All heavy atoms as an XYZ file, in Angstrom:
839
protein
N     161.503     94.754     28.789
C     160.749     94.111     29.854
C     161.506     92.848     30.258
O     161.918     92.078     29.406
C     159.342     93.772     29.329
C     158.413     93.222     30.382
S     156.706     92.916     29.788
C     156.018     94.554     29.801
N     161.674     92.681     31.536
C     162.313     91.444     31.990
C     161.220     90.448     32.407
O     160.029     90.740     32.331
C     163.317     91.708     33.110
C     162.692     92.281     34.379
O     161.472     92.110     34.591
O     163.427     92.883     35.172
N     161.653     89.277     32.821
C     160.699     88.210     33.136
C     159.767     88.590     34.292
O     158.573     88.293     34.250
C     161.472     86.928     33.459
C     160.595     85.728     33.648
C     161.437     84.493     33.904
C     160.627     83.410     34.537
N     161.429     82.285     34.965
N     160.283     89.244     35.292
C     159.455     89.652     36.435
C     158.404     90.682     36.019
O     157.261     90.636     36.490
C     160.325     90.201     37.571
C     161.183     89.143     38.246
C     160.364     88.014     38.847
O     159.339     88.280     39.500
O     160.742     86.846     38.638
N     158.787     91.606     35.144
C     157.822     92.592     34.655
C     156.732     91.912     33.826
O     155.557     92.280     33.914
C     158.528     93.650     33.804
C     159.414     94.584     34.596
C     160.243     95.495     33.719
O     160.815     95.024     32.714
O     160.312     96.696     34.051
N     157.125     90.914     33.023
C     156.142     90.167     32.246
C     155.182     89.424     33.173
O     153.970     89.440     32.953
C     156.828     89.182     31.292
C     155.880     88.324     30.455
C     155.020     89.189     29.539
C     156.671     87.296     29.648
N     155.716     88.802     34.214
C     154.883     88.110     35.194
C     153.849     89.073     35.782
O     152.656     88.771     35.839
C     155.755     87.520     36.307
C     155.028     86.955     37.523
C     154.182     85.754     37.141
C     156.029     86.577     38.600
N     154.296     90.231     36.186
C     153.397     91.235     36.770
C     152.368     91.690     35.743
O     151.180     91.813     36.057
C     154.213     92.429     37.268
C     153.397     93.469     37.984
C     154.254     94.610     38.528
O     155.417     94.374     38.890
O     153.731     95.733     38.567
N     152.797     91.916     34.513
C     151.889     92.353     33.445
C     150.798     91.309     33.207
O     149.624     91.642     33.095
C     152.689     92.605     32.164
C     151.852     93.116     31.017
C     151.608     94.477     30.867
C     151.295     92.242     30.085
C     150.837     94.963     29.823
C     150.519     92.718     29.040
C     150.296     94.071     28.909
O     149.522     94.543     27.879
N     151.203     90.057     33.144
C     150.239     88.973     32.920
C     149.257     88.873     34.088
O     148.058     88.718     33.883
C     150.970     87.632     32.682
C     151.660     87.649     31.308
C     150.008     86.453     32.782
C     152.556     86.450     31.039
N     149.766     88.963     35.314
C     148.902     88.857     36.484
C     147.889     89.999     36.556
O     146.738     89.793     36.942
C     149.734     88.814     37.764
C     150.447     87.502     37.963
C     151.292     87.448     39.228
O     151.353     88.450     39.983
O     151.908     86.407     39.466
N     148.293     91.195     36.167
C     147.406     92.355     36.228
C     146.373     92.332     35.105
O     145.211     92.690     35.319
C     148.229     93.675     36.169
C     149.027     93.848     37.464
C     147.326     94.883     35.917
C     150.038     94.972     37.434
N     146.775     91.896     33.932
C     145.939     92.052     32.745
C     145.222     90.798     32.261
O     144.524     90.848     31.239
C     146.786     92.612     31.597
C     147.279     94.005     31.902
O     146.493     94.924     32.000
N     148.582     94.150     32.087
N     145.386     89.686     32.955
C     144.728     88.464     32.480
C     144.535     87.461     33.616
O     145.032     87.649     34.721
C     145.560     87.811     31.372
O     146.693     87.159     31.922
N     143.844     86.392     33.285
C     143.637     85.305     34.234
C     144.487     84.089     33.904
O     144.186     82.985     34.338
N     145.563     84.302     33.146
C     146.420     83.205     32.703
C     146.973     82.416     33.889
O     146.876     81.187     33.926
C     147.576     83.730     31.810
C     148.613     82.660     31.557
C     147.027     84.266     30.500
N     147.535     83.119     34.851
C     148.146     82.419     35.985
C     147.101     81.639     36.769
O     147.338     80.484     37.136
C     148.875     83.392     36.910
C     149.585     82.668     38.048
C     150.404     83.574     38.916
C     151.106     82.754     39.994
N     151.908     83.585     40.880
N     145.959     82.242     37.026
C     144.916     81.558     37.786
C     144.458     80.281     37.089
O     144.308     79.234     37.720
C     143.719     82.479     38.018
C     144.048     83.654     38.924
O     144.991     83.543     39.736
O     143.357     84.682     38.824
N     144.235     80.362     35.783
C     143.793     79.194     35.019
C     144.857     78.103     35.038
O     144.559     76.924     35.220
C     143.465     79.581     33.573
C     142.197     80.372     33.449
C     141.912     80.757     32.007
C     140.633     81.574     31.945
N     140.239     81.903     30.591
N     146.109     78.505     34.839
C     147.188     77.522     34.833
C     147.341     76.890     36.206
O     147.444     75.666     36.324
C     148.519     78.151     34.399
C     149.634     77.156     34.351
C     149.885     76.435     33.201
C     150.425     76.912     35.472
C     150.892     75.489     33.164
C     151.432     75.969     35.441
C     151.672     75.256     34.279
N     147.370     77.711     37.239
C     147.609     77.198     38.586
C     146.494     76.266     39.046
O     146.758     75.284     39.741
C     147.800     78.353     39.573
C     149.108     79.101     39.393
S     150.577     78.046     39.536
C     150.512     77.655     41.271
N     145.267     76.544     38.661
C     144.166     75.660     39.024
C     144.412     74.256     38.466
O     144.295     73.264     39.180
C     142.856     76.225     38.478
C     141.646     75.377     38.797
C     140.373     75.954     38.216
O     140.277     77.177     38.016
O     139.456     75.152     37.955
N     144.795     74.197     37.208
C     145.035     72.899     36.582
C     146.319     72.249     37.085
O     146.372     71.037     37.282
C     145.057     73.048     35.068
C     143.679     73.404     34.544
C     143.596     73.290     33.058
C     142.161     73.567     32.644
N     141.877     73.083     31.315
N     147.356     73.057     37.315
C     148.620     72.519     37.807
C     148.463     71.963     39.221
O     149.016     70.904     39.546
C     149.706     73.596     37.777
N     147.709     72.658     40.070
C     147.476     72.165     41.432
C     146.664     70.876     41.413
O     146.965     69.944     42.170
C     146.791     73.223     42.289
C     147.686     74.345     42.793
C     146.857     75.476     43.391
C     148.687     73.816     43.812
N     145.646     70.814     40.556
C     144.877     69.570     40.421
C     145.794     68.425     40.011
O     145.728     67.328     40.573
C     143.753     69.724     39.398
C     142.609     70.585     39.895
O     142.548     70.855     41.121
O     141.780     70.985     39.059
N     146.646     68.693     39.040
C     147.584     67.675     38.554
C     148.540     67.240     39.660
O     148.747     66.042     39.886
C     148.362     68.223     37.358
C     149.533     67.363     36.952
C     149.346     66.150     36.295
C     150.844     67.762     37.227
C     150.414     65.358     35.919
C     151.919     66.977     36.859
C     151.703     65.777     36.206
O     152.772     64.994     35.856
N     149.135     68.193     40.364
C     150.094     67.868     41.421
C     149.411     67.136     42.578
O     149.989     66.214     43.158
C     150.803     69.131     41.915
C     151.810     69.703     40.948
C     152.990     68.786     40.695
O     153.319     67.890     41.478
N     153.648     68.986     39.570
N     148.190     67.517     42.921
C     147.462     66.819     43.988
C     147.124     65.389     43.576
O     147.249     64.454     44.384
C     146.189     67.577     44.368
C     146.473     68.741     45.283
O     147.235     68.623     46.231
N     145.860     69.877     44.997
N     146.720     65.204     42.331
C     146.419     63.866     41.828
C     147.683     62.996     41.827
O     147.660     61.840     42.249
C     145.862     63.982     40.406
C     145.378     62.682     39.832
C     144.768     62.895     38.452
O     143.868     63.741     38.308
O     145.217     62.201     37.510
N     148.772     63.594     41.386
C     150.057     62.889     41.382
C     150.475     62.525     42.806
O     150.977     61.421     43.058
C     151.104     63.797     40.727
C     152.395     63.159     40.371
C     153.237     64.176     39.590
C     154.669     63.727     39.490
N     155.514     64.706     38.813
N     150.232     63.445     43.724
C     150.593     63.224     45.116
C     149.785     62.078     45.727
O     150.306     61.297     46.527
C     150.383     64.509     45.917
C     151.062     64.475     47.258
O     152.158     63.948     47.395
N     150.409     65.043     48.246
N     148.513     61.978     45.363
C     147.666     60.910     45.905
C     148.126     59.529     45.449
O     147.843     58.528     46.115
C     146.204     61.136     45.501
C     145.563     62.322     46.189
C     145.591     62.206     47.701
O     145.259     61.170     48.266
N     146.015     63.276     48.367
N     148.835     59.471     44.350
C     149.330     58.191     43.842
C     150.607     57.737     44.554
O     151.017     56.581     44.411
C     149.578     58.280     42.337
C     148.281     58.454     41.548
C     148.554     58.586     40.072
C     147.252     58.817     39.316
N     147.472     59.064     37.890
N     151.218     58.640     45.299
C     152.424     58.280     46.051
C     152.030     57.431     47.254
O     150.941     57.583     47.801
C     153.133     59.538     46.544
C     153.772     60.356     45.461
C     154.575     61.531     46.056
N     155.204     62.279     44.995
C     154.687     63.357     44.412
N     153.541     63.850     44.836
N     155.317     63.959     43.429
N     152.957     56.576     47.694
C     152.685     55.841     48.934
C     152.422     56.844     50.070
O     152.996     57.926     50.097
C     153.984     55.064     49.186
C     154.665     55.005     47.859
C     154.244     56.232     47.105
N     151.551     56.475     50.971
C     151.122     57.383     52.039
C     152.307     58.034     52.755
O     152.308     59.236     53.005
C     150.229     56.654     53.044
C     149.655     57.569     54.074
C     148.585     58.396     53.762
C     150.193     57.618     55.355
C     148.056     59.263     54.712
C     149.666     58.481     56.307
C     148.596     59.301     55.983
N     153.318     57.267     53.065
C     154.459     57.786     53.823
C     155.302     58.776     53.011
O     156.072     59.547     53.585
C     155.340     56.632     54.294
N     155.162     58.741     51.700
C     155.973     59.613     50.849
C     155.186     60.775     50.247
O     155.709     61.506     49.416
C     156.607     58.800     49.728
C     157.621     57.798     50.255
C     158.402     57.169     49.155
C     159.441     56.244     49.763
N     160.400     55.778     48.808
N     153.945     60.939     50.666
C     153.143     62.030     50.131
C     153.672     63.379     50.606
O     154.165     63.516     51.720
C     151.682     61.873     50.543
C     151.028     60.768     49.791
C     149.546     60.742     49.986
N     149.024     59.545     49.345
C     147.914     58.956     49.669
N     147.165     59.444     50.645
N     147.528     57.881     49.044
N     153.544     64.346     49.726
C     154.002     65.696     50.025
C     152.942     66.453     50.820
O     151.751     66.196     50.698
C     154.253     66.459     48.741
C     155.383     65.938     47.906
C     156.279     64.968     48.234
C     155.717     66.361     46.586
N     157.152     64.771     47.208
C     156.834     65.614     46.180
C     155.191     67.287     45.714
C     157.433     65.778     44.953
C     155.784     67.462     44.486
C     156.893     66.726     44.110
N     153.423     67.430     51.580
C     152.473     68.317     52.264
C     151.970     69.373     51.267
O     152.471     69.478     50.147
C     153.099     68.953     53.507
C     154.278     69.853     53.194
O     154.359     70.453     52.126
N     155.208     69.950     54.129
N     150.981     70.131     51.674
C     150.339     71.106     50.796
C     151.339     72.117     50.238
O     151.280     72.485     49.061
C     149.231     71.820     51.565
C     148.461     72.812     50.754
C     147.380     73.478     51.592
C     146.664     74.534     50.774
N     145.657     75.248     51.535
N     152.268     72.555     51.053
C     153.255     73.550     50.636
C     154.135     73.018     49.515
O     154.411     73.722     48.532
C     154.126     73.986     51.831
O     153.269     74.493     52.857
C     155.133     75.033     51.442
N     154.564     71.783     49.643
C     155.426     71.197     48.620
C     154.668     71.006     47.303
O     155.217     71.227     46.224
C     156.000     69.862     49.111
C     157.161     69.377     48.291
C     157.922     68.268     48.992
C     159.129     67.871     48.166
N     159.940     66.874     48.819
N     153.402     70.642     47.392
C     152.562     70.505     46.193
C     152.424     71.868     45.513
O     152.558     71.980     44.288
C     151.177     69.926     46.560
C     150.213     70.022     45.390
C     151.307     68.486     47.033
N     152.186     72.909     46.297
C     152.053     74.257     45.747
C     153.354     74.729     45.109
O     153.336     75.362     44.051
C     151.613     75.238     46.830
C     150.177     75.032     47.259
C     149.773     75.854     48.467
O     150.636     76.529     49.089
O     148.578     75.818     48.814
N     154.486     74.395     45.731
C     155.781     74.775     45.145
C     156.010     74.077     43.814
O     156.560     74.661     42.885
C     156.926     74.468     46.111
C     157.158     75.567     47.120
C     158.447     75.362     47.840
N     158.366     74.135     48.623
C     158.680     74.004     49.889
N     159.160     75.032     50.536
N     158.547     72.872     50.509
N     155.585     72.819     43.708
C     155.728     72.085     42.454
C     154.876     72.734     41.360
O     155.323     72.872     40.213
C     155.340     70.620     42.641
N     153.669     73.165     41.699
C     152.803     73.852     40.726
C     153.404     75.210     40.349
O     153.379     75.600     39.179
C     151.402     74.013     41.290
N     153.951     75.924     41.333
C     154.613     77.198     41.055
C     155.791     77.006     40.103
O     156.022     77.823     39.210
C     155.115     77.858     42.346
C     154.007     78.481     43.170
O     152.932     78.790     42.601
O     154.216     78.652     44.391
N     156.532     75.933     40.300
C     157.677     75.642     39.434
C     157.203     75.369     38.003
O     157.829     75.811     37.036
C     158.458     74.436     39.965
C     159.728     74.154     39.211
C     160.520     73.029     39.837
C     161.777     72.761     39.033
N     162.544     71.640     39.563
N     156.086     74.669     37.872
C     155.520     74.420     36.545
C     155.158     75.750     35.877
O     155.447     75.951     34.692
C     154.273     73.534     36.656
C     154.549     72.108     37.059
S     153.024     71.175     37.399
C     152.291     71.089     35.759
N     154.545     76.659     36.629
C     154.169     77.958     36.069
C     155.410     78.753     35.680
O     155.441     79.395     34.627
C     153.298     78.753     37.041
C     152.862     80.071     36.462
C     151.930     80.117     35.425
C     153.380     81.277     36.921
C     151.533     81.321     34.859
C     152.977     82.488     36.364
C     152.065     82.500     35.340
O     151.683     83.703     34.784
N     156.433     78.697     36.503
C     157.670     79.416     36.198
C     158.277     78.907     34.891
O     158.779     79.700     34.090
C     158.675     79.275     37.352
C     159.918     80.105     37.115
O     159.787     81.353     37.003
O     161.015     79.522     37.016
N     158.218     77.606     34.659
C     158.742     77.050     33.416
C     157.937     77.536     32.213
O     158.499     77.872     31.173
C     158.748     75.526     33.473
C     159.766     74.979     34.450
C     159.621     73.482     34.683
O     158.572     72.900     34.465
N     160.703     72.857     35.142
N     156.613     77.591     32.360
C     155.756     78.083     31.278
C     156.035     79.562     31.034
O     156.163     80.001     29.883
C     154.263     77.846     31.609
C     153.356     78.612     30.666
C     153.951     76.371     31.565
N     156.154     80.336     32.106
C     156.431     81.759     31.974
C     157.773     81.992     31.287
O     157.895     82.864     30.431
C     156.407     82.443     33.341
C     156.641     83.952     33.324
C     155.493     84.664     32.594
C     156.775     84.488     34.729
N     158.774     81.208     31.624
C     160.083     81.319     30.986
C     159.968     81.052     29.487
O     160.544     81.779     28.672
C     161.091     80.346     31.631
O     161.250     80.710     33.010
C     162.434     80.397     30.933
N     159.211     80.046     29.121
C     159.000     79.728     27.717
C     158.297     80.877     26.993
O     158.694     81.276     25.892
C     158.188     78.444     27.594
O     157.910     78.160     26.249
N     157.254     81.420     27.609
C     156.521     82.547     27.024
C     157.456     83.745     26.865
O     157.502     84.388     25.811
C     155.304     82.927     27.892
C     154.270     81.811     27.877
C     154.699     84.252     27.454
C     153.209     81.941     28.960
N     158.209     84.031     27.906
C     159.135     85.170     27.882
C     160.157     85.014     26.765
O     160.403     85.948     25.999
C     159.835     85.316     29.242
C     160.848     86.429     29.249
C     160.439     87.756     29.327
C     162.216     86.162     29.159
C     161.361     88.790     29.310
C     163.141     87.190     29.149
C     162.715     88.502     29.225
O     163.625     89.528     29.207
N     160.736     83.819     26.650
C     161.753     83.595     25.620
C     161.180     83.767     24.217
O     161.831     84.348     23.337
C     162.377     82.204     25.771
C     163.266     82.095     27.000
O     163.681     83.144     27.548
O     163.549     80.954     27.420
N     159.964     83.288     23.996
C     159.334     83.429     22.674
C     159.035     84.887     22.370
O     159.250     85.351     21.248
C     158.066     82.585     22.603
C     158.375     81.108     22.515
C     157.136     80.262     22.516
C     157.539     78.792     22.524
N     156.422     77.903     22.713
N     158.528     85.609     23.353
C     158.251     87.024     23.143
C     159.541     87.804     22.916
O     159.601     88.678     22.042
C     157.481     87.606     24.319
C     156.019     87.187     24.438
C     155.431     87.674     25.757
C     155.210     87.710     23.263
N     160.556     87.484     23.684
C     161.838     88.180     23.588
C     162.430     88.032     22.186
O     163.036     88.965     21.659
C     162.796     87.614     24.638
C     164.102     88.338     24.753
C     164.900     87.733     25.902
C     166.326     88.134     25.835
N     167.143     87.459     26.838
N     162.236     86.866     21.563
C     162.734     86.647     20.207
C     161.986     87.487     19.182
O     162.541     87.803     18.125
C     162.637     85.168     19.825
C     163.680     84.330     20.528
O     164.735     84.820     20.889
N     163.374     83.068     20.727
N     160.738     87.832     19.476
C     159.936     88.628     18.547
C     160.015     90.125     18.807
O     159.755     90.919     17.913
C     158.462     88.195     18.611
C     158.244     86.863     17.946
O     158.511     86.708     16.769
N     157.773     85.892     18.707
N     160.349     90.491     20.029
C     160.405     91.909     20.400
C     161.871     92.254     20.634
O     162.460     91.835     21.614
C     159.589     92.188     21.674
C     158.170     91.665     21.523
C     159.585     93.681     21.996
C     157.389     91.607     22.806
N     162.427     92.983     19.744
C     163.860     93.291     19.816
C     164.121     94.568     20.611
O     164.858     95.438     20.184
C     164.437     93.424     18.397
C     164.190     92.241     17.508
C     164.897     91.003     17.995
C     164.708     89.888     16.977
N     164.793     88.584     17.503
N     163.480     94.660     21.773
C     163.634     95.843     22.608
C     163.400     95.457     24.060
O     162.680     94.508     24.348
C     162.614     96.910     22.183
O     162.624     97.995     23.075
N     163.993     96.218     24.957
C     163.733     95.986     26.383
C     162.703     96.987     26.914
O     162.350     96.951     28.089
C     165.033     96.087     27.180
O     165.593     97.375     27.025
N     162.209     97.869     26.035
C     161.237     98.889     26.401
C     159.889     98.242     26.729
O     159.276     97.578     25.891
C     161.086     99.885     25.254
C     160.119    101.007     25.567
O     159.782    101.197     26.753
O     159.706    101.694     24.617
N     159.426     98.423     27.941
C     158.169     97.827     28.399
C     156.974     98.264     27.559
O     156.045     97.493     27.346
C     157.916     98.179     29.865
O     158.898     97.586     30.677
N     157.003     99.507     27.072
C     155.895     99.995     26.241
C     155.815     99.209     24.934
O     154.728     98.876     24.467
C     156.064    101.492     25.951
C     155.750    102.383     27.149
C     155.989    103.835     26.843
C     154.840    104.362     26.025
N     154.910    105.819     25.811
N     156.959     98.898     24.352
C     156.968     98.129     23.099
C     156.464     96.713     23.343
O     155.766     96.145     22.516
C     158.362     98.113     22.491
C     158.769     99.464     21.955
C     160.044     99.381     21.162
C     160.519    100.767     20.841
N     160.442    101.152     19.480
N     156.821     96.150     24.491
C     156.339     94.817     24.846
C     154.817     94.836     24.983
O     154.126     93.975     24.447
C     156.980     94.344     26.149
C     158.335     93.751     25.970
C     159.471     94.397     25.598
C     158.694     92.389     26.154
N     160.513     93.516     25.553
C     160.065     92.279     25.889
C     157.995     91.256     26.533
C     160.761     91.080     25.982
C     158.678     90.049     26.632
C     160.048     89.963     26.346
N     154.308     95.818     25.710
C     152.860     95.914     25.925
C     152.132     96.103     24.594
O     151.089     95.481     24.357
C     152.543     97.060     26.884
N     152.686     96.937     23.718
C     152.084     97.153     22.400
C     152.045     95.849     21.606
O     151.030     95.509     21.001
C     152.867     98.210     21.615
C     152.678     99.615     22.122
C     153.618    100.615     21.455
O     154.335    100.246     20.487
O     153.639    101.777     21.905
N     153.157     95.128     21.601
C     153.220     93.868     20.869
C     152.204     92.872     21.428
O     151.479     92.218     20.670
C     154.631     93.263     20.947
C     154.771     91.967     20.202
C     155.113     91.959     18.860
C     154.551     90.750     20.839
C     155.240     90.757     18.157
C     154.663     89.547     20.153
C     155.011     89.555     18.811
N     152.153     92.763     22.731
C     151.235     91.823     23.390
C     149.787     92.167     23.045
O     148.995     91.279     22.722
C     151.479     91.817     24.913
C     152.831     91.147     25.206
C     150.345     91.120     25.649
C     153.328     91.319     26.630
N     149.455     93.454     23.074
C     148.088     93.875     22.768
C     147.761     93.703     21.286
O     146.697     93.193     20.936
C     147.880     95.327     23.194
C     147.821     95.488     24.710
C     147.774     96.940     25.147
O     147.356     97.801     24.353
O     148.164     97.206     26.298
N     148.661     94.124     20.406
C     148.415     94.045     18.966
C     148.261     92.607     18.470
O     147.547     92.346     17.502
C     149.554     94.724     18.193
C     149.547     96.237     18.313
C     150.785     96.882     17.712
O     151.628     96.169     17.128
O     150.908     98.120     17.841
N     148.947     91.683     19.124
C     148.929     90.288     18.688
C     148.040     89.391     19.541
O     148.114     88.165     19.439
C     150.367     89.744     18.646
C     151.178     90.417     17.561
O     151.021     90.116     16.389
N     152.027     91.360     17.952
N     147.219     90.005     20.392
C     146.275     89.262     21.243
C     146.948     88.131     22.024
O     146.385     87.045     22.176
C     145.127     88.701     20.401
C     144.335     89.790     19.723
O     144.028     90.813     20.331
N     144.024     89.599     18.459
N     148.134     88.385     22.496
C     148.911     87.359     23.194
C     148.191     86.878     24.455
O     148.091     85.667     24.688
C     150.332     87.878     23.532
C     151.079     86.899     24.412
C     151.113     88.158     22.251
N     147.652     87.794     25.242
C     147.004     87.382     26.487
C     145.761     86.548     26.222
O     145.524     85.550     26.916
C     146.662     88.598     27.353
C     147.865     89.379     27.890
C     147.402     90.562     28.724
C     148.799     88.493     28.682
N     144.984     86.928     25.211
C     143.790     86.152     24.870
C     144.168     84.745     24.432
O     143.539     83.759     24.832
C     142.982     86.856     23.771
C     142.336     88.153     24.219
C     143.266     89.369     24.106
O     144.462     89.224     23.742
O     142.812     90.479     24.407
N     145.210     84.666     23.596
C     145.677     83.355     23.132
C     146.199     82.509     24.290
O     145.955     81.297     24.347
C     146.765     83.510     22.067
C     146.231     84.080     20.759
O     144.992     84.091     20.563
O     147.055     84.531     19.935
N     146.911     83.141     25.220
C     147.420     82.416     26.387
C     146.272     81.917     27.264
O     146.317     80.788     27.753
C     148.361     83.298     27.204
C     149.749     83.523     26.634
C     150.500     84.558     27.458
C     150.524     82.221     26.576
N     145.258     82.745     27.466
C     144.108     82.325     28.271
C     143.410     81.134     27.628
O     143.037     80.180     28.316
C     143.134     83.483     28.469
C     143.628     84.489     29.484
C     142.609     85.557     29.824
O     141.426     85.431     29.444
O     143.000     86.531     30.486
N     143.253     81.181     26.303
C     142.657     80.051     25.596
C     143.506     78.795     25.764
O     142.982     77.698     26.009
C     142.480     80.358     24.106
C     141.410     81.404     23.838
O     140.590     81.671     24.748
O     141.396     81.951     22.715
N     144.810     78.954     25.646
C     145.720     77.811     25.802
C     145.652     77.234     27.207
O     145.664     76.006     27.377
C     147.162     78.230     25.509
O     147.307     78.625     24.177
N     145.561     78.091     28.205
C     145.508     77.618     29.585
C     144.182     76.905     29.866
O     144.130     75.980     30.666
C     145.691     78.778     30.573
C     147.053     79.417     30.534
S     148.419     78.259     30.698
C     149.546     78.913     29.503
N     143.123     77.320     29.185
C     141.835     76.650     29.354
C     141.875     75.244     28.779
O     141.200     74.347     29.279
C     140.725     77.452     28.667
O     140.554     78.682     29.305
N     142.675     75.058     27.741
C     142.742     73.773     27.044
C     143.867     72.857     27.549
O     143.916     71.699     27.163
C     142.939     73.994     25.544
C     141.755     74.703     24.913
O     140.643     74.646     25.482
O     141.946     75.325     23.842
N     144.743     73.376     28.378
C     145.926     72.628     28.781
C     145.559     71.405     29.643
O     144.635     71.458     30.452
C     146.938     73.527     29.521
C     148.318     72.896     29.553
C     146.457     73.849     30.915
C     149.403     73.880     29.974
N     146.265     70.315     29.409
C     146.116     69.116     30.239
C     147.500     68.597     30.572
O     148.445     68.768     29.808
C     145.310     68.019     29.518
O     145.962     67.697     28.286
C     143.885     68.450     29.261
N     147.615     67.950     31.702
C     148.883     67.382     32.150
C     148.721     65.869     32.268
O     147.689     65.384     32.683
C     149.301     67.942     33.517
C     149.436     69.440     33.523
C     148.519     70.222     34.196
C     150.473     70.059     32.859
C     148.622     71.596     34.205
C     150.594     71.434     32.869
C     149.668     72.210     33.547
N     149.766     65.169     31.888
C     149.735     63.710     31.996
C     151.015     63.206     32.601
O     152.020     63.748     32.569
C     149.533     63.084     30.623
C     148.174     63.454     30.073
C     147.924     62.849     28.704
O     148.591     61.857     28.358
O     147.069     63.371     28.008
């Protein structure tokens, strides 16, 4: 499984991205409000910053899983993710995540 396949798997099978993006957008909007008025970002730039944060988290998740799953077979990845409750743990982590 490559990173894009993992992204798709997570989006289909869990609410991880939605939970993360909600908090990341809140954080980026709050950060944006602290900027001087003339230097504030538009909505698109704020969303791109939140997307970049999610991409970094996804890369970290992918790298950790890749170290534990010594195969590129998507079925083995799905089995590992299901057997180890990875999505449930990620959802819990995203519910608890805070940005400073």
